[in-house]
C-alpha positions, 0 to 999 in steps of 0.5 A: 155802287161802292159795295159792289167793289168790295164782293164778300162770299156769303158768310152762312156759307163760309161759317158752315164749311169752317165748322166742319174744318173746326171739328178736325182739330183736336178737341181739349177738354176744359181743365185747370188753367196750369193743366195745359198750355197757353195757346196761341194761334196765328198765321206766321209760319215757321219757314226755316230755322235761320233768324233772318227767315222766322227769327221774328217767331222766336223772338215773340215767343221770348225763346231767343233774345238780341242784344238790344230790345225795345219798349212799347214805345220804341226806346231802346232798353238792355236784353241780352247786352246789359249796357252799350258805349260808343267812342268819341268818333263814332267808329266803335261800339262795345256791348257788354253782356248780362252776367251770369246769362246762360244758353238753353243747353247749359252753356254760357253766353259769351262774347264768342258765341255772340259773335258766332250768331251775328256773322250771318246776320251780316249778309243781306237780306239781314238788316245788319248787312246795312250797317258799315261794319269793319269787323266784330270782335270779343273782348274777353267772355263779357265784351263784344266790340264792333268796328265801324268804317262810317258813323252809324248811329242807328247800330244798336237799333238794328241789333233788336231786330230778330234777324240778330237773334243770338243762339248758342254754339250747339245750335249750328252744324259743321256748315254753320246752318241753324240746326236747333233753336237754342236760345237764351230767353225766358222760354225754352222749346220742348217740341218743334215741328215746323212749319206749324207748331212750337211748344215751350216751356220756362226756362229755370236758368233765365236771369233777365228778370222774374220767372214768367207765371205761364210755364207752358206756351204752345204756338199754332200757324193756322193760314185761315182767319175764320179758322183762327177765329174759331178756336178763340170763340170755342176755347181751343186757343187763349190768343188769336192774332190776324182776324178778318174784320168780320170775325172780329165783329161777331168775337166782340159780342162775346162776353167771355172774350175780349178784343185788344186792339194798337195801331202798328207802324206797319202799311198795306201797300203796292209794291211796284216794279218801275222797271217795266215800261208802263210803270217807269212813268210816274204819271201812271203810278200817279194815276194807279194811286188816284184810282184807289177809293182808300176810304171806301176800302177801309170803311167796307172792307176793313170796317174801319175808317180811319185805316185809309192812308193819306201817305206812307208812314202813319201817324204812330211813326211820330216824327216819320209822318208829315201832317203837311203833306197833302193826302193821296186821294181818290180822283179817277178823272185826275187819273185819267188825264194822267194816263192819256198824257202818258200815252194810254187811250181807251180802245173799242172794248173800254180798255186801255191800250198805247200807241201800238194797241197794246192793252194796259194788263198788269199782274198782282201777286199777294198772299192770305196770311194776313186776311185783308189782302186778297179781298183788298186785291179783288177790290182793287182789281174792280176798281182799276177795270172801271179805267180800262185797267185789267188787273190779274191777281194771283194769291200765294204764298208771302214769299213769291213777293221777294222771290219775284223781286229777286228774279225780276218777274214780279210786276206788283205786290199787295203786302204789309210792311213794318217800317219799325221792324227795328225801334228806328225806322231808317234801318228799314227804310235804308233797306227798302229804298236805298240803292237797289231797292229791297224785297219789300220796297223799291224795284227798278227805282232809285233816289239819290237824294233818298238815299243820302238822306237816309245814310245821313240819317242812319249816321248821325241819328234821330236826334241830329239838328238836321234829322227833321229836314232829312225825314221830311225830304225822304217822306215827300220824294216817297210821297211824290214819286210813288216806287210803292203806293200806300193803301191802309194803315193797319191796326193789330186785332187781338182776340183774348180768351177767359183764361188769361190776363196781363195781355200786352200788345207789342206796337212793334211786333218784337215779342208776345210779352208772355212774361207779363201775362198770368192765369185769371184767378 
């Protein structure tokens, strides 16, 4: 019975079509490793040049830098700022720039240039907009001063987010729009063809570390996971991100390929419009959660039983994961009781109806960039149908979910949220669950206690005496009221080709760590 809820197209049908598609891809003959670039293929398109749109692409490719970086454990480290300090009252931060840093056009990295880049990041949806900034000022050429109206210990973590990438003054047109990507990282762009292609080469003026051994890199956005798998399988790619479980199973059998994995601070979840009459009732939201067979989804679709979410924030987020919380469970009988208490009864056709005879029909938007999402939507559709709930599924673009949040038309969005897009998760959580919610967070729901707790954490920092209590309070309310419904946690899977060594998976997804890679001997 379980497997019928997770329909999968016959493998031979999918594979024959994709082999034909792969035949259309440009064939690159086998050459010496350094004669052609390191080829990366992933699902992420360049949707625009503004850092708030596609900054993560240029951050991962190490083309542009932020003031602050982070290591694989989430600890802050110097990037364009070699050091920073805060005043005793917590209201003034000074960031001292790395001496001798230059942009790819040869111009120096100055405090004025950094200031020019960061001004747009202060506008929503940039995370820096959540900081209580009074003013940003250049102190000579080497120091950026940021003055606050209230303490904000999370400020350095916000300055590690890709929306705060620092670009050269020449990157902007007269209206302040980004017209080219002129960063200061170890790689410079040699070719840019949005939305799919970027090519880079080593920037000889880089002074932030040893020169990379990989001299050239090419990045291709390919929408289908099966296409990405075929590219790595055929040798047309060296690194393939965003692979589906079926392809991964096949690739693991290839001796020349390696599959690397890392748990990410990312959760696959349902974003609910709690402003709708049906979803405003917490009993309905709890019932929808109880109807989800997370263990079945993790086993049959994701092929990784350990990914079934028991709460919103995964264990990889450390202190934000509360093992004392009662795990989310699958209990259709309890769900039916809650739905009945909320006034929903089965009609003659088996569908749930309210007292006026209106059926409970919901619309869900998702996108294929993460290959597990469309089949997961189909599984939810089947599971909720058994309870009498009709779910209409629309597979479009990732941007459809934030667009639906802003125009108010979204009912349910199925997505995957990285809760550590900055090293301190409080920045992302404030964006999602603060007043008014967020593009990828709450919609039509707010809780004053959560807002106050998140504001306090941002002000005092993660090591403050009350921090643990405040974190527990936040996760408990989100667990109880379910403004978003967790489904599964996330494991990044990367297939590595035979030519390359030194590959490191960044759990924060800020960088591909290209400067650590080398060609295999």
